[in-house]
N, CA and C of each residue as an Amber inpcrd file, in Angstrom:
protein
   777
  90.1110000 312.8470000 264.5040000  89.4520000 311.4360000 264.8500000
  90.1750000 310.9980000 266.3320000  89.3390000 310.7820000 267.1500000
  89.8080000 310.5570000 268.5970000  90.5400000 308.9130000 268.5000000
  91.3740000 308.7290000 269.3490000  91.9610000 307.2250000 269.5790000
  91.0880000 306.4450000 269.4960000  90.6930000 305.2620000 268.5180000
  89.7370000 304.0550000 269.1780000  90.0150000 303.5870000 270.3930000
  88.7970000 303.0470000 270.9720000  89.0350000 302.3080000 272.0110000
  88.7650000 300.8450000 271.8970000  88.5650000 299.9740000 272.6130000
  88.2710000 298.5510000 272.5180000  89.2010000 298.0960000 271.4440000
  90.5540000 298.3890000 271.7090000  91.6050000 297.8170000 270.6120000
  91.9010000 296.4040000 270.0500000  91.2660000 295.4090000 271.0590000
  91.2320000 294.1020000 271.0210000  90.2490000 293.4560000 269.8690000
  89.0390000 294.5630000 269.5250000  88.0460000 294.0120000 268.8680000
  88.1570000 294.2800000 267.0890000  88.0170000 293.0720000 266.5480000
  87.9110000 293.0840000 265.1090000  87.6440000 294.5160000 264.4790000
  86.2000000 294.5290000 265.0130000  85.6490000 295.8400000 264.3370000
  86.3180000 297.0040000 264.1650000  87.1500000 297.3440000 265.5350000
  87.9740000 298.5110000 265.5900000  89.1040000 298.6200000 264.4600000
  89.7720000 297.4510000 264.3070000  90.6960000 297.2090000 263.1820000
  90.5460000 297.5770000 261.6830000  89.1300000 297.2320000 261.5110000
  88.2750000 297.4700000 260.3450000  88.0190000 298.8490000 260.0780000
  87.7430000 299.2570000 261.1580000  87.4190000 300.9190000 261.0500000
  88.5430000 301.5960000 260.8340000  89.7810000 301.4470000 261.6630000
  91.0890000 302.2230000 261.4220000  91.3870000 302.0650000 260.0510000
  91.3560000 300.8880000 259.4740000  91.7850000 300.7450000 257.9540000
  90.9580000 301.4310000 257.2100000  89.5360000 301.6400000 257.2900000
  88.9250000 302.2370000 256.5080000  89.2320000 303.7320000 256.5810000
  89.3780000 304.3350000 257.8220000  89.6790000 305.7590000 257.9130000
  90.8560000 306.0170000 257.2570000  91.9400000 305.2700000 257.4710000
  93.2860000 305.5540000 256.6800000  93.2240000 305.5780000 255.3200000
  92.0020000 304.9940000 254.7220000  91.5910000 304.9900000 253.1990000
  90.8470000 306.0650000 252.8790000  90.4760000 306.9540000 254.0330000
  89.5010000 307.9510000 253.6440000  89.9150000 308.7330000 253.1130000
  89.1410000 309.7260000 252.3710000  89.7690000 311.2580000 251.5100000
  90.6530000 312.0230000 252.6770000  90.4740000 311.9820000 253.7960000
  91.1100000 312.7550000 254.7470000  91.7630000 311.9590000 255.5140000
  92.0310000 310.5570000 255.1370000  93.0230000 309.5370000 255.9050000
  94.3820000 309.7760000 255.3280000  95.4310000 308.7030000 255.6260000
  96.7480000 308.7020000 255.3270000  97.0990000 308.5980000 254.0190000
  97.7410000 309.6800000 253.4830000  98.3250000 309.5090000 251.8840000
  99.0000000 308.3320000 251.4900000  99.6470000 307.6540000 252.3340000
 100.2310000 306.3660000 251.5930000  99.0190000 305.2900000 251.6960000
  98.1330000 305.2630000 252.7020000  97.4050000 304.0690000 252.6550000
  96.3110000 304.3300000 251.5420000  95.9510000 305.5410000 251.1410000
  95.2620000 305.8440000 250.2160000  95.7090000 305.6730000 249.0030000
  97.0960000 305.8990000 248.7730000  97.4350000 305.3270000 247.2340000
  97.7860000 303.8320000 247.0320000  97.4150000 302.9790000 248.0000000
  97.8170000 301.7360000 247.5760000  96.7010000 300.7320000 247.0450000
  97.0520000 300.1190000 246.3660000  96.2210000 299.0480000 245.5450000
  96.5840000 297.7350000 245.6700000  95.7130000 296.3960000 245.1030000
  95.9970000 295.2360000 245.4350000  97.5050000 294.9970000 244.9200000
  97.8410000 295.4340000 243.5450000  99.1990000 295.1560000 243.0800000
 100.2840000 296.0000000 243.8640000 100.0770000 296.9990000 244.4050000
 101.2470000 297.7740000 245.1220000 101.3650000 297.1260000 246.5030000
 100.7060000 296.2280000 246.8760000 100.5030000 295.6090000 248.3600000
 101.2380000 294.1190000 248.0220000 101.4960000 293.9510000 246.6390000
 101.8370000 292.2420000 246.7070000 103.1240000 291.9370000 247.5880000
 104.1280000 292.9620000 247.6340000 105.2120000 292.3520000 248.1110000
 105.2550000 292.5380000 249.5840000 104.2960000 293.9100000 250.0250000
 104.1840000 293.7850000 251.5260000 103.4570000 292.4470000 252.1570000
 102.5150000 291.8850000 251.4800000 101.7320000 290.8690000 251.5400000
 102.7660000 289.4960000 251.9900000 103.5050000 289.4420000 250.6220000
 104.7490000 288.4010000 250.8350000 105.5390000 288.4990000 251.9030000
 106.0180000 289.6890000 252.3910000 107.1500000 289.8640000 253.4140000
 106.5260000 289.6320000 254.3670000 105.1630000 289.8850000 254.6950000
 104.4070000 289.7620000 255.9420000 104.3060000 288.2630000 256.1700000
 104.0330000 287.4490000 255.1570000 104.1540000 286.0900000 255.3610000
 105.3300000 285.5290000 255.8600000 106.4420000 285.9560000 255.1460000
 107.8310000 285.3680000 255.8330000 108.2610000 285.7090000 256.9450000
 107.7550000 287.0940000 257.3040000 108.0080000 287.1520000 258.8070000
 107.2080000 286.6180000 259.7040000 105.9420000 285.9560000 259.4300000
 105.1780000 285.3130000 260.4320000 105.9140000 283.6480000 260.1510000
 106.6790000 283.3390000 259.0080000 107.3030000 282.3500000 259.1020000
 108.4180000 281.8370000 259.8740000 109.0630000 283.0100000 259.8740000
 110.1130000 283.5070000 260.9800000 110.0740000 283.4480000 262.3130000
 108.9680000 283.7900000 262.6640000 108.4650000 283.6570000 264.1620000
 108.0020000 282.3260000 264.4010000 107.3220000 281.4400000 263.3460000
 107.2190000 280.2640000 263.8730000 108.5970000 279.5370000 263.8640000
 109.4160000 279.5960000 262.7980000 110.6830000 278.8620000 262.7900000
 111.6170000 279.1350000 264.3340000 111.5570000 280.4980000 264.7780000
 112.1700000 280.7780000 265.9720000 111.4570000 280.1890000 267.3810000
 109.9750000 279.8140000 267.0020000 109.3090000 279.5210000 268.2610000
 109.0900000 280.8170000 269.3420000 109.0270000 282.0870000 268.6090000
 108.9060000 282.9340000 269.4770000 107.2920000 283.6500000 269.2040000
 106.5940000 283.2640000 270.5230000 105.3980000 283.3890000 270.5810000
 104.8440000 284.8560000 270.5220000 105.5680000 285.5740000 271.1480000
 105.3560000 287.2980000 271.2440000 105.5290000 287.5470000 269.9250000
 106.7420000 287.4350000 268.8640000 106.9080000 287.8650000 267.7070000
 105.7520000 287.3340000 266.7090000 105.5030000 286.0490000 267.1640000
 104.4090000 285.6770000 266.3760000 103.1220000 286.3540000 266.6250000
 102.6380000 286.8630000 267.4560000 101.3640000 287.5680000 267.7820000
 101.6930000 288.6780000 266.8330000 102.7210000 289.3600000 267.2460000
 102.6780000 290.7530000 266.6250000 102.8470000 290.7070000 265.0200000
 103.4410000 289.3580000 264.4240000 103.4950000 289.4260000 263.0500000
 102.1810000 288.9680000 262.3510000 101.1320000 288.2740000 263.1460000
 100.1320000 287.8260000 262.4940000  99.3190000 289.0610000 262.3800000
  99.4430000 290.0270000 263.3740000  98.8730000 291.2090000 263.5320000
  98.8740000 291.9780000 262.3250000 100.1860000 292.0030000 261.9610000
 100.7650000 292.6740000 260.3360000 100.1110000 291.8720000 259.3260000
 100.0040000 290.5660000 259.4930000  99.1940000 289.7380000 258.0150000
  97.8550000 290.3350000 258.3740000  97.0490000 290.1650000 259.3620000
  95.6310000 290.3860000 259.2960000  95.8040000 292.2080000 258.8260000
  96.5240000 292.5370000 259.1380000  96.1910000 294.1750000 258.6680000
  96.2140000 293.9290000 257.0290000  97.4000000 293.4680000 256.5760000
  97.1420000 293.0330000 255.3080000  95.8870000 292.7840000 254.5330000
  95.0970000 291.9140000 255.0510000  93.9500000 291.1880000 254.7630000
  92.8670000 292.0690000 254.7580000  92.9920000 293.0900000 255.9330000
  91.6310000 294.1230000 255.8960000  91.9130000 295.1000000 255.0750000
  93.3220000 295.3330000 254.8720000  93.5200000 296.3910000 253.8570000
  93.1200000 296.0190000 252.5580000  93.2360000 294.8710000 251.9620000
  93.0050000 294.4390000 250.7300000  91.5200000 294.2200000 250.5770000
  90.6090000 294.0120000 251.6550000  89.4190000 293.9250000 251.7670000
  88.8130000 295.2910000 251.4760000  89.2790000 296.4290000 252.1050000
  88.9120000 297.7400000 251.9440000  89.0330000 298.1360000 250.5980000
  90.2680000 297.7100000 250.0480000  90.4830000 298.1830000 248.8610000
  89.2210000 297.8220000 247.7110000  88.7260000 296.4700000 247.9870000
  87.9450000 295.8850000 246.9890000  86.6180000 296.2990000 247.3990000
  86.4410000 296.9080000 248.4620000  85.1520000 297.1970000 249.0020000
  84.9050000 298.6950000 248.3550000  85.6880000 299.5850000 248.4360000
  85.8770000 300.9040000 247.7210000  85.6990000 300.7440000 245.8770000
  86.2340000 299.5550000 245.7160000  86.0990000 299.2320000 244.2010000
  84.5670000 298.6950000 243.7670000  84.2680000 298.1590000 244.8420000
  82.9940000 297.4470000 244.4960000  83.0960000 296.0330000 243.9470000
  84.3170000 295.5340000 244.3000000  84.6080000 294.1300000 244.0850000
  84.1470000 293.2550000 244.7180000  84.4470000 293.3240000 246.3080000
  83.7850000 292.4630000 247.1740000  83.7820000 292.8840000 248.8540000
  83.3370000 292.5490000 249.9050000  83.2800000 293.3900000 250.9570000
  84.1160000 292.1960000 251.9700000  84.8720000 292.7030000 253.0870000
  85.1410000 292.1040000 253.9360000  83.9930000 290.5200000 254.5340000
  82.8980000 290.8570000 254.5980000  82.1030000 289.9690000 254.8570000
  81.7840000 288.8150000 253.7940000  81.9980000 288.9280000 252.5160000
  82.2510000 288.1950000 251.6160000  83.3370000 287.1250000 251.5740000
  84.5220000 287.9410000 252.1070000  85.9640000 287.0920000 252.4520000
  85.5070000 286.1660000 253.7080000  84.8550000 286.2940000 254.9140000
  84.6440000 285.8300000 255.7510000  83.5130000 284.6750000 255.3310000
  82.4030000 285.0010000 254.7620000  81.5660000 283.9280000 254.2270000
  82.2160000 282.7390000 253.5870000  82.9810000 283.1720000 252.8420000
  83.8780000 282.3310000 251.8230000  84.5220000 281.2660000 252.4090000
  85.2380000 281.6620000 253.1830000  85.8760000 280.7520000 254.1260000
  85.2040000 279.8090000 255.1480000  84.3480000 280.4860000 255.7750000
  83.2660000 279.6030000 256.7120000  82.6200000 278.4990000 255.7490000
  81.9870000 278.9430000 254.8090000  81.2890000 278.2890000 253.9040000
  82.1500000 277.0720000 253.6450000  83.2280000 277.2640000 253.1970000
  84.3610000 276.3390000 252.9390000  84.7530000 275.4400000 253.9390000
  85.1110000 275.9350000 255.1760000  85.2660000 275.2580000 256.2430000
  84.0610000 274.0520000 256.6960000  82.9580000 274.6780000 256.5000000
  81.7910000 273.8160000 256.7070000  81.7080000 272.6600000 255.8400000
  81.6330000 273.0560000 254.5660000  81.7010000 271.8470000 253.6460000
  82.9230000 270.6370000 253.7210000  84.2590000 271.0760000 254.1950000
  85.0760000 270.5230000 254.0240000  85.2850000 269.7490000 255.4990000
  84.4760000 269.7340000 256.3980000  84.5040000 269.0490000 257.5720000
  83.0200000 268.5550000 257.6280000  82.5990000 267.4830000 257.1300000
  81.5680000 266.9430000 256.8440000  81.2690000 265.8090000 258.4460000
  82.5400000 265.6110000 259.0360000  82.3570000 264.7800000 260.3180000
  82.3530000 265.5360000 261.1720000  82.4660000 267.0310000 261.2320000
  81.6460000 267.9640000 262.5490000  80.7340000 268.2950000 262.1950000
  80.3550000 268.9690000 260.5720000  78.9210000 269.5430000 260.6710000
  77.9890000 268.8740000 260.0260000  78.3450000 267.5950000 259.7870000
  77.3550000 266.8150000 259.0660000  77.3830000 265.4850000 259.6240000
  76.9900000 264.4110000 258.7710000  76.9250000 262.7740000 259.0370000
  78.2760000 262.1660000 258.9400000  79.0060000 262.4720000 258.2080000
  80.0120000 261.6440000 257.8190000  81.0420000 261.3360000 259.1890000
  81.7720000 260.0860000 259.2860000  82.5960000 259.9240000 260.2760000
  83.9910000 259.7790000 260.0060000  84.6050000 260.2670000 260.6880000
  86.3480000 260.1400000 260.3170000  87.1570000 259.8270000 261.8430000
  87.7870000 258.5760000 261.5280000  88.3760000 257.9760000 262.7530000
  89.6580000 258.4140000 263.2080000  90.3090000 259.4090000 262.1910000
  91.6320000 260.0550000 262.5050000  92.1030000 260.9660000 261.4970000
  93.1770000 261.6920000 261.8910000  93.4970000 262.9280000 261.0580000
  93.9080000 262.4360000 259.8410000  94.5890000 261.3780000 259.4420000
  94.9620000 260.9240000 258.2870000  93.4410000 260.7250000 257.0580000
  92.6480000 260.2490000 257.7650000  91.2430000 260.0310000 256.9550000
  90.5010000 261.3870000 256.9750000  90.6220000 262.3470000 257.6000000
  90.2490000 263.7900000 257.7410000  90.8190000 264.3560000 256.5220000
  92.0880000 264.1600000 256.4100000  93.0780000 264.7860000 255.1180000
  92.4070000 264.1420000 253.8940000  92.5240000 262.7290000 253.9510000
  92.0380000 262.3020000 252.4280000  90.6530000 262.8050000 252.2750000
  89.7750000 262.9150000 252.9310000  88.4530000 263.5840000 252.6600000
  88.4910000 264.7840000 252.2770000  89.3550000 265.5750000 253.1370000
  89.6450000 266.8230000 252.6050000  89.7020000 267.2160000 251.0410000
  90.7680000 266.2660000 250.5300000  91.3460000 266.3010000 249.2300000
  89.7960000 265.8160000 248.2480000  89.4920000 264.7860000 248.6660000
  88.2370000 264.4850000 247.7760000  87.3140000 265.3920000 247.8480000
  87.0860000 266.2840000 248.9080000  85.9750000 267.3060000 248.7560000
  86.6980000 268.5340000 247.6140000  87.8890000 268.6170000 248.0060000
  88.4920000 269.7400000 247.0750000  88.5510000 269.2260000 245.8860000
  88.7460000 267.9620000 245.2650000  88.4240000 267.3200000 244.1210000
  86.9160000 267.9410000 243.7120000  86.0660000 267.6080000 244.1350000
  84.6480000 268.0330000 243.8280000  84.4320000 269.4290000 243.4670000
  85.0380000 270.1560000 244.2350000  85.0170000 271.6240000 244.3410000
  85.7790000 271.9660000 242.8270000  86.6140000 271.3660000 242.4080000
  87.6210000 271.6780000 241.3250000  86.6010000 271.4920000 239.9340000
  86.1300000 270.1570000 240.1220000  85.2850000 269.7780000 238.8450000
  86.2320000 268.6020000 237.8640000  85.6970000 268.0140000 237.2400000
  86.2240000 266.8080000 236.5650000  87.3580000 267.1920000 235.8740000
  87.1540000 268.1830000 235.0050000  88.0570000 268.7580000 233.9610000
  89.2330000 269.5520000 234.4170000  89.3580000 269.8320000 235.8230000
  90.5750000 270.4270000 236.3530000  91.6290000 269.5780000 236.8370000
  92.9480000 269.8640000 236.4500000  93.9720000 269.5850000 237.1690000
  94.1170000 269.5500000 238.6450000  94.4940000 268.3340000 239.3850000
  94.5490000 268.2780000 240.7090000  96.1270000 269.5730000 240.9010000
  96.6220000 269.7860000 240.0260000  97.8960000 270.9770000 240.5360000
  97.4080000 272.1590000 240.0180000  96.2870000 272.5100000 239.6940000
  95.9040000 273.6690000 239.0570000  95.6620000 274.6490000 240.2780000
  95.3870000 274.6010000 241.4420000  94.9950000 275.3830000 242.3880000
  96.4790000 275.4610000 243.0940000  97.5880000 275.1080000 243.0090000
  98.7270000 275.1880000 243.6340000  99.2530000 276.5420000 243.3090000
  99.4980000 277.5730000 243.9310000  99.8580000 278.6430000 243.4750000
 101.2710000 279.0050000 243.0030000 101.3510000 279.1080000 241.6660000
 102.9390000 278.9420000 240.9740000 103.7660000 280.0700000 241.6500000
 103.5950000 281.0940000 242.2100000 104.2100000 281.9900000 242.9720000
 104.7430000 281.5060000 244.1090000 104.5370000 280.4660000 244.6140000
 105.2840000 279.6150000 245.6720000 106.7410000 279.6550000 245.8730000
 107.6570000 279.4040000 246.5530000 108.7280000 279.2760000 246.5430000
 109.0650000 277.9040000 245.9640000 109.7290000 277.8260000 245.1280000
 110.1400000 276.7330000 244.2020000 110.3050000 275.4120000 245.1020000
 110.8210000 274.9660000 246.3470000 110.9270000 274.0800000 247.1830000
 109.5480000 273.6110000 247.6970000 108.9390000 274.7130000 248.1050000
 107.4300000 274.2750000 248.4150000 106.4830000 273.9160000 247.5680000
 106.6280000 274.6290000 246.2690000 105.8250000 274.3970000 245.1900000
 105.9740000 272.7160000 244.9040000 107.4180000 272.5090000 244.8560000
 107.8420000 270.9430000 244.2620000 107.1710000 270.0810000 245.2020000
 107.4760000 270.2800000 246.6630000 106.7720000 269.6220000 247.6890000
 105.3700000 269.3860000 247.5430000 104.4540000 270.3160000 247.3700000
 102.9100000 270.4190000 247.1280000 102.4190000 269.4400000 245.9750000
 103.1880000 269.8680000 245.0210000 102.6780000 268.9770000 243.5560000
 102.9660000 267.6990000 243.9470000 103.9310000 267.1980000 244.5020000
 104.6180000 266.0360000 244.6070000 103.6950000 265.2230000 245.5420000
 103.1080000 265.8630000 246.4660000 102.3420000 265.2150000 247.7320000
 100.9320000 264.9610000 246.9550000 100.3700000 265.7590000 245.9970000
  99.1390000 265.6710000 245.5390000  98.9680000 264.7350000 244.5550000
 100.1080000 264.4620000 243.7870000 100.0960000 263.3560000 242.9640000
 100.1680000 262.2700000 243.4360000 100.9880000 262.0140000 244.7060000
 100.9990000 260.7860000 245.5550000  99.9760000 260.0290000 245.9740000
  99.0320000 261.3980000 246.3060000  97.4050000 260.7590000 246.6050000
  96.8040000 260.0870000 245.5100000  97.5020000 260.2230000 244.1940000
  96.8540000 259.3880000 243.4170000  97.5350000 258.1340000 242.9530000
  98.3230000 257.7790000 243.6430000  99.3360000 256.4630000 243.6460000
 100.6050000 256.7710000 242.8230000 100.6060000 257.8920000 242.2750000
 102.0540000 258.0550000 241.3740000 103.1670000 258.5580000 242.3430000
 103.8420000 257.3770000 242.8110000 104.7560000 257.5770000 243.7880000
 105.5870000 256.3200000 244.0660000 106.8850000 256.6760000 244.3940000
 107.6440000 255.5600000 244.8300000 107.2830000 254.6670000 245.8440000
 107.4810000 253.0410000 245.8050000 106.8930000 252.3610000 246.8160000
 107.6800000 252.5510000 248.2500000 108.9140000 253.0640000 248.0300000
 109.5920000 253.1220000 249.4400000 110.7120000 254.3000000 249.1860000
 111.0260000 255.1000000 250.3690000 112.1170000 255.8630000 250.1590000
 113.3690000 255.1960000 249.2800000 113.8500000 254.2660000 249.5570000
 114.8790000 253.4710000 249.0780000 114.7650000 253.9130000 247.5410000
 113.6610000 253.5370000 246.7240000 113.6600000 253.9550000 245.3960000
 114.0070000 255.0620000 244.9640000 113.6360000 256.1300000 245.7310000
 113.7620000 257.4330000 245.5380000 115.5180000 257.7600000 245.8070000
 116.2280000 257.3410000 246.5920000 117.3820000 257.3420000 247.0590000
 118.2100000 256.9010000 245.3480000 117.7720000 255.9740000 245.2260000
 118.4420000 255.3720000 244.0450000 118.2610000 256.1090000 243.0220000
 117.0500000 256.8090000 242.9900000 116.8860000 257.8600000 241.7050000
 117.9640000 258.9690000 241.9310000 118.0490000 259.3050000 243.4450000
 118.9920000 260.2660000 243.4710000 120.5410000 260.3580000 243.1340000
 120.9870000 258.7870000 243.1140000 121.9810000 258.4430000 242.6390000
 122.1190000 258.6520000 241.2850000 121.1620000 258.4550000 240.4360000
 121.0210000 258.4560000 238.9010000 120.9220000 259.7330000 238.8000000
 120.1830000 260.7020000 239.4170000 120.3960000 262.1720000 239.0370000
 121.9320000 262.7560000 239.1720000 122.4790000 262.3270000 240.2500000
 123.6550000 262.8970000 240.4990000 124.6060000 262.5660000 239.1370000
 124.7200000 261.3720000 238.8760000 125.2340000 260.9570000 237.7260000
 125.0230000 261.7270000 236.5620000 123.7500000 261.9250000 236.1820000
 123.4120000 262.9050000 235.0370000 123.6930000 263.9380000 235.0160000
 123.6980000 264.7420000 236.2670000 124.3890000 266.0110000 236.7400000
 125.9250000 266.0700000 235.9410000 126.6220000 265.3010000 236.4260000
 128.0590000 265.2270000 236.5640000 128.2520000 265.1190000 235.0330000
 127.6400000 264.4090000 234.2670000 127.7610000 264.2000000 232.9610000
 127.1260000 265.0960000 231.7590000 126.8770000 266.1240000 232.5070000
 125.8450000 267.0590000 231.5870000 127.0520000 268.0180000 230.9860000
 126.9290000 267.7530000 229.5410000 128.0120000 268.4980000 228.8180000
 127.7470000 269.8670000 228.5390000 127.2160000 270.7290000 228.7960000
 126.6750000 271.9580000 228.6350000 125.9200000 272.7370000 230.1360000
 126.1070000 273.8110000 230.0180000 125.6640000 274.5680000 231.1080000
 124.2700000 274.7510000 231.1310000 123.7150000 274.6460000 230.0610000
 122.0520000 274.6440000 230.0290000 121.6960000 273.3330000 230.5090000
 122.1550000 272.2670000 229.9650000 122.0090000 270.9930000 230.3800000
 122.1940000 270.4330000 232.0680000 123.3250000 271.1530000 232.6430000
 123.9150000 271.1360000 233.9920000 122.3920000 271.8430000 234.6540000
 122.2160000 272.8880000 234.5980000 121.1990000 273.5580000 234.8970000
 119.7300000 272.7890000 235.4230000 119.5210000 271.8900000 233.8360000
 117.9610000 271.1440000 233.9520000 118.4930000 270.0560000 234.8010000
 119.8110000 269.0660000 234.9860000 119.8730000 268.2500000 235.3820000
 119.9850000 268.6020000 237.2450000 120.3860000 269.7140000 237.3680000
 120.4540000 270.5740000 238.5900000 119.0070000 270.3200000 239.2440000
 117.9430000 270.9000000 238.2350000 116.6290000 271.0380000 238.6900000
 115.9590000 269.7110000 239.1670000 116.4030000 268.6930000 238.1140000
 115.9790000 267.3160000 238.6000000 116.4520000 266.7360000 240.0360000
 117.6230000 266.9760000 240.1670000 118.2140000 266.6960000 241.5140000
 117.5810000 267.4120000 242.7210000 117.3010000 268.7860000 242.4540000
 116.7410000 269.2500000 243.7030000 115.3210000 268.4920000 243.6390000
 114.2690000 268.2780000 242.4140000 112.8790000 267.5870000 242.9790000
 113.1350000 266.4000000 243.2640000 114.0690000 265.4920000 243.2260000
 114.1450000 264.3170000 243.6900000 114.6570000 264.3010000 245.2530000
 115.4940000 265.6360000 245.5810000 116.0190000 265.7100000 246.9130000
 114.1780000 265.9450000 247.6590000 113.5560000 266.8780000 247.2300000
 112.4030000 267.1300000 247.6870000 111.6860000 266.1480000 247.9680000
 111.3860000 265.0970000 247.0540000 110.5720000 264.1000000 247.1280000
 111.2880000 263.0380000 248.1130000 112.4120000 263.0150000 248.3880000
 113.0470000 262.0700000 249.5360000 112.5940000 262.9100000 250.8890000
 112.5840000 264.4560000 251.2540000 112.2040000 265.0550000 252.1960000
 110.6290000 264.8570000 252.2730000 109.7190000 265.0680000 251.4070000
 108.5570000 264.5420000 251.5850000 108.3060000 263.3480000 252.2210000
 108.7290000 262.3890000 251.8550000 108.6020000 260.8910000 251.8230000
 108.9160000 260.8130000 253.3640000 110.1160000 261.4670000 254.0640000
 110.3820000 261.5760000 255.2790000 109.6440000 262.6700000 256.4120000
 108.8980000 263.2780000 255.7330000 108.0600000 264.0200000 256.7470000
 108.8590000 265.3900000 256.7910000 109.8110000 265.6730000 256.2830000
 110.4880000 266.8800000 256.1400000 110.0320000 267.9760000 255.4410000
 109.7620000 269.1640000 255.8400000 109.5200000 270.3630000 255.0910000
 110.5490000 270.8620000 254.4360000 110.7240000 270.8520000 253.4410000
 112.0490000 271.3570000 252.4070000 112.1460000 272.5370000 252.7000000
 111.1190000 273.4900000 252.4330000 111.5880000 274.9590000 252.7390000
 111.9680000 275.2000000 254.2640000 111.3740000 274.5520000 254.8280000
 111.7740000 274.9290000 256.5340000 113.0890000 274.1020000 256.8000000
 113.6660000 273.1460000 256.0770000 114.7360000 272.4770000 256.3520000
 115.8330000 273.6090000 255.7460000 115.6180000 274.0020000 254.7330000
 116.8610000 274.9590000 253.8580000 116.7420000 276.4500000 254.9810000
 115.5200000 276.7100000 255.3470000 115.4720000 277.9650000 256.1430000
 116.5150000 277.9220000 257.5690000 116.3320000 276.7220000 257.9730000
 117.0010000 276.4490000 258.9730000 118.5200000 276.1580000 258.7480000
 118.7950000 275.4730000 257.6510000 120.3270000 275.5760000 257.3950000
 120.9630000 276.8740000 256.9310000 120.3760000 277.7690000 256.5730000
 120.7790000 279.2020000 256.0260000 120.7780000 279.8990000 257.5350000
 119.8810000 279.8110000 258.3560000 120.4370000 280.3430000 259.5510000
 121.5930000 279.7210000 260.2770000 121.7340000 278.5590000 260.3290000
 122.7700000 277.7710000 260.9220000 124.3230000 278.4060000 260.2600000
 124.1550000 278.3540000 259.0900000 125.3030000 278.7930000 258.1510000
 125.7960000 280.5070000 258.6740000 124.6970000 281.2180000 258.6000000
 124.4590000 282.5830000 259.1420000 125.1190000 282.6220000 260.1960000
 124.7560000 281.8060000 261.3680000 125.2040000 281.9350000 262.8230000
 126.9230000 281.5490000 262.8270000 126.9740000 280.7380000 261.9360000
 128.4400000 279.9410000 262.2590000 129.4880000 281.0380000 261.2900000
 129.1560000 281.8710000 260.5260000 130.0500000 282.5680000 259.6710000
 129.9790000 283.6170000 260.3770000 129.0030000 284.4620000 260.9200000
 129.3030000 285.6800000 261.7760000 130.0550000 285.3600000 262.9290000
 129.8640000 284.0940000 263.3540000 130.7840000 283.7060000 264.6310000
 132.2540000 283.6830000 264.1380000 132.5610000 283.3410000 262.8110000
 134.1280000 283.3270000 262.3930000 134.2370000 284.7510000 261.9650000
 133.5530000 285.7140000 261.6610000 133.8810000 286.9590000 261.4910000
 134.2680000 287.6300000 262.8390000 133.7450000 287.5950000 263.6100000
 133.9270000 288.0160000 265.3000000 135.1140000 287.6100000 265.7270000
 135.4870000 286.2240000 265.1830000 137.2740000 285.6810000 265.7560000
 137.6450000 286.5130000 265.0090000 137.7490000 286.8940000 263.7800000
 138.6480000 287.5480000 263.0290000 139.0100000 288.7600000 263.7890000
 138.0360000 289.4980000 263.8710000 137.8760000 290.7130000 264.5530000
 138.5940000 291.0180000 265.9640000 138.3050000 289.7780000 266.5240000
 139.0440000 289.5480000 267.9510000 140.5260000 289.3760000 268.0200000
 140.7090000 288.6570000 266.8320000 142.2200000 288.0040000 266.4970000
 143.0480000 289.1650000 265.7200000 142.3670000 290.3210000 265.2040000
 143.0110000 291.2580000 264.2250000 143.3200000 290.5110000 262.9240000
 142.6140000 289.7190000 262.3690000 142.9320000 289.2230000 261.0920000
 141.9250000 289.6240000 259.9640000 142.2590000 289.5900000 258.9620000
 141.1280000 289.7670000 257.9110000 141.0050000 288.4650000 257.1930000
 139.5800000 287.9060000 257.3520000 139.0800000 286.8530000 256.9660000
 139.5020000 286.4630000 255.6370000 139.1950000 287.4910000 254.5940000
 139.4310000 287.4380000 253.0020000 140.9020000 287.1270000 252.9850000
 141.7240000 287.3510000 253.9290000 143.2730000 287.3000000 253.6550000
 143.5880000 285.9000000 253.9020000 142.9420000 285.2950000 254.8390000
 143.2650000 283.7310000 255.0530000 143.5060000 282.3530000 253.7650000
 144.0540000 281.7400000 254.2000000 144.0340000 280.8050000 253.0520000
 142.7370000 279.5870000 253.2800000 142.5590000 279.1280000 252.2170000
 141.4830000 278.2990000 252.2920000 141.5380000 277.3150000 253.7380000
 142.4590000 276.7980000 253.8230000 142.6640000 275.8900000 255.0930000
 142.5210000 276.6940000 256.1880000 142.9250000 277.7050000 256.3560000
 142.7880000 278.4580000 257.4870000 141.1670000 278.9320000 257.7440000
 140.5720000 279.2240000 256.6250000 139.0860000 279.6740000 256.7400000
 138.7660000 278.4930000 257.3090000 138.7950000 277.1400000 256.7000000
 138.0920000 276.1100000 256.8460000 138.4870000 275.5320000 258.4130000
 139.5080000 275.8960000 258.8220000 139.8410000 275.6840000 260.2380000
 139.1080000 276.4280000 261.2350000 138.7500000 277.6340000 260.8680000
 138.0330000 278.4650000 261.6820000 136.4500000 278.2020000 261.5730000
 136.0640000 277.5380000 260.5690000 134.8530000 276.8520000 260.2770000
 134.6290000 275.5780000 261.1550000 135.3900000 275.0380000 261.4510000
 135.5150000 273.8350000 262.0570000 135.3020000 274.3410000 263.5190000
 136.0020000 275.2160000 263.9510000 136.0580000 276.0860000 265.2230000
 134.7000000 276.5070000 265.4750000 134.0980000 277.1990000 264.4930000
 132.6170000 277.9080000 264.7670000 131.7080000 276.6070000 264.8730000
 131.8080000 275.5250000 264.0660000 130.9330000 274.6460000 264.3490000
 130.8620000 273.7740000 265.5630000 132.0680000 273.8260000 266.2870000
 131.9680000 273.5020000 267.5050000 131.2530000 274.4110000 268.5050000
 131.0830000 275.4780000 268.1710000 130.5680000 276.5270000 269.3200000
 129.4520000 276.7700000 269.0420000 129.0440000 276.8730000 267.7170000
 127.6840000 277.3330000 267.2690000 126.7610000 276.2820000 266.9700000
 125.5770000 275.8400000 267.2180000 124.6360000 274.9050000 266.6920000
 123.9120000 275.4510000 265.6550000
């Protein structure tokens, strides 16, 4: 097979994936299934998130391509199994977008983004049906912080929420007390979960993305700790052999140098 032309065309990508899955195609691609690609799909999603967090547009472009490949590969596998075709995937999302944007494709009016978001949730509710929980469609496989923030956001739309953030902060103090008084490891784990849940609620109320905030804190810790390791190498000392006070002094030095 000759090298495809028109590499910027979506149809070219679809054709390449189909060729890779063909009987004379790539052995690795041919053996993949929906199940075997689960981790690949998740990894590509996280790499897109990393590019977004870093604000690296070139990296984002590359990672979105990797994610798009996963989507087309799943669609090709489904086509071969007679489950659905790529056109069905596209038709499904375009139909959904039209239905959920009546202020664009219909007669409904929306004065701002907040009203659009409210109408979006109303329409989603109509799609779910009266007997289905508003929490049902939140993927349970989401990272725990993100899942917590999403289910709290949804119930808040029904009015199940604190009147102001001060009430949630008071609740946080209460949860800290319960965590400190927990008499067993099992209860400590349970109270710690409640503590995290309340912290996520505070973040949501303040417009902070809990997952993104923790990723940022993790990256900051990584940069500072690796800076400390580099200092130790330059000074000819073993970090593990330092006292806690000496390690902490290095940490304070790293904080001044690494943001």
